[in-house]
C-alpha beads as a LAMMPS data file, in Angstrom:
LAMMPS data file: protein, C-alpha beads

94 atoms
93 bonds

1 atom types
1 bond types

-500.0 500.0 xlo xhi
-500.0 500.0 ylo yhi
-500.0 500.0 zlo zhi

Masses

1 110.0

Atoms # bond

1 1 1 294.000 -208.158 460.885
2 1 1 295.503 -207.017 464.170
3 1 1 295.610 -203.341 465.116
4 1 1 297.033 -201.310 467.977
5 1 1 295.762 -197.797 468.748
6 1 1 297.482 -195.071 470.793
7 1 1 298.048 -191.306 470.919
8 1 1 301.248 -189.404 470.181
9 1 1 302.475 -185.837 470.705
10 1 1 305.096 -184.303 468.412
11 1 1 306.550 -181.073 467.052
12 1 1 305.648 -180.179 463.476
13 1 1 307.909 -177.629 461.744
14 1 1 306.085 -174.869 459.885
15 1 1 308.754 -173.576 457.482
16 1 1 306.882 -170.537 456.220
17 1 1 306.520 -169.204 459.755
18 1 1 309.846 -170.621 461.001
19 1 1 308.268 -172.165 464.061
20 1 1 307.341 -175.542 465.495
21 1 1 303.753 -176.376 466.388
22 1 1 302.981 -179.017 469.006
23 1 1 300.381 -181.473 467.700
24 1 1 298.727 -184.596 469.051
25 1 1 297.226 -187.371 466.941
26 1 1 295.775 -190.841 467.227
27 1 1 297.724 -193.692 465.630
28 1 1 296.281 -197.006 464.548
29 1 1 298.927 -199.573 463.637
30 1 1 297.976 -202.233 461.104
31 1 1 300.077 -205.394 461.325
32 1 1 299.022 -207.180 458.141
33 1 1 301.267 -204.955 455.988
34 1 1 302.730 -202.740 458.670
35 1 1 301.455 -199.234 458.103
36 1 1 299.936 -196.587 460.344
37 1 1 296.717 -194.602 460.011
38 1 1 297.234 -191.291 461.778
39 1 1 294.103 -189.271 462.454
40 1 1 292.530 -186.681 464.721
41 1 1 295.467 -184.262 464.476
42 1 1 294.864 -181.590 467.089
43 1 1 296.605 -178.824 468.994
44 1 1 296.757 -179.580 472.732
45 1 1 294.439 -177.308 474.689
46 1 1 292.564 -176.096 471.596
47 1 1 289.578 -178.436 471.582
48 1 1 289.115 -181.719 469.780
49 1 1 288.465 -180.448 466.246
50 1 1 290.995 -182.070 463.870
51 1 1 293.444 -179.620 462.268
52 1 1 294.648 -181.938 459.465
53 1 1 293.102 -184.811 457.504
54 1 1 294.095 -188.409 458.325
55 1 1 297.219 -189.856 456.694
56 1 1 298.579 -193.368 456.119
57 1 1 302.335 -193.826 456.529
58 1 1 304.858 -196.652 456.643
59 1 1 308.555 -196.929 457.392
60 1 1 310.697 -197.525 454.336
61 1 1 314.355 -198.049 455.247
62 1 1 315.287 -194.924 457.254
63 1 1 312.351 -192.771 456.043
64 1 1 308.684 -192.459 456.891
65 1 1 306.619 -192.177 453.709
66 1 1 302.971 -191.808 452.736
67 1 1 301.543 -195.141 451.582
68 1 1 299.841 -193.626 448.521
69 1 1 302.784 -191.683 447.063
70 1 1 305.788 -193.410 448.631
71 1 1 307.151 -189.926 449.363
72 1 1 308.402 -188.526 452.672
73 1 1 307.117 -185.159 453.898
74 1 1 307.827 -183.036 456.959
75 1 1 304.575 -184.361 458.448
76 1 1 305.273 -188.056 457.786
77 1 1 308.809 -187.643 459.172
78 1 1 307.626 -185.880 462.354
79 1 1 304.879 -188.440 462.971
80 1 1 307.238 -191.336 462.238
81 1 1 309.790 -190.041 464.756
82 1 1 307.028 -189.831 467.387
83 1 1 305.977 -193.410 466.611
84 1 1 309.599 -194.563 466.962
85 1 1 309.991 -192.690 470.261
86 1 1 306.829 -194.279 471.628
87 1 1 308.038 -197.734 470.589
88 1 1 311.282 -197.163 472.522
89 1 1 309.361 -195.960 475.610
90 1 1 306.853 -198.845 475.645
91 1 1 308.085 -201.678 473.398
92 1 1 305.778 -204.311 474.872
93 1 1 302.637 -202.425 473.810
94 1 1 303.510 -202.348 470.096

Bonds

1 1 1 2
2 1 2 3
3 1 3 4
4 1 4 5
5 1 5 6
6 1 6 7
7 1 7 8
8 1 8 9
9 1 9 10
10 1 10 11
11 1 11 12
12 1 12 13
13 1 13 14
14 1 14 15
15 1 15 16
16 1 16 17
17 1 17 18
18 1 18 19
19 1 19 20
20 1 20 21
21 1 21 22
22 1 22 23
23 1 23 24
24 1 24 25
25 1 25 26
26 1 26 27
27 1 27 28
28 1 28 29
29 1 29 30
30 1 30 31
31 1 31 32
32 1 32 33
33 1 33 34
34 1 34 35
35 1 35 36
36 1 36 37
37 1 37 38
38 1 38 39
39 1 39 40
40 1 40 41
41 1 41 42
42 1 42 43
43 1 43 44
44 1 44 45
45 1 45 46
46 1 46 47
47 1 47 48
48 1 48 49
49 1 49 50
50 1 50 51
51 1 51 52
52 1 52 53
53 1 53 54
54 1 54 55
55 1 55 56
56 1 56 57
57 1 57 58
58 1 58 59
59 1 59 60
60 1 60 61
61 1 61 62
62 1 62 63
63 1 63 64
64 1 64 65
65 1 65 66
66 1 66 67
67 1 67 68
68 1 68 69
69 1 69 70
70 1 70 71
71 1 71 72
72 1 72 73
73 1 73 74
74 1 74 75
75 1 75 76
76 1 76 77
77 1 77 78
78 1 78 79
79 1 79 80
80 1 80 81
81 1 81 82
82 1 82 83
83 1 83 84
84 1 84 85
85 1 85 86
86 1 86 87
87 1 87 88
88 1 88 89
89 1 89 90
90 1 90 91
91 1 91 92
92 1 92 93
93 1 93 94
């Protein structure tokens, strides 16, 4: 099984507060059945303590969904967009 690991930074919308929070996370891409383990969610400049538990996501057509439920969430969509943006910026590394 081949994996690629990198970090991303993205905006996560917090609907209840009507604001966007900047988060960083580590992404590990698994090529056997392409999915991504996203972990170590953190707020830049606020230490290294994770703010969210790890998630596993995959791209399904135009959506980014959780591998366990097959459902898209605001978090899976935001992370997926960051993964896509990184792939466009450095396509040879993915």
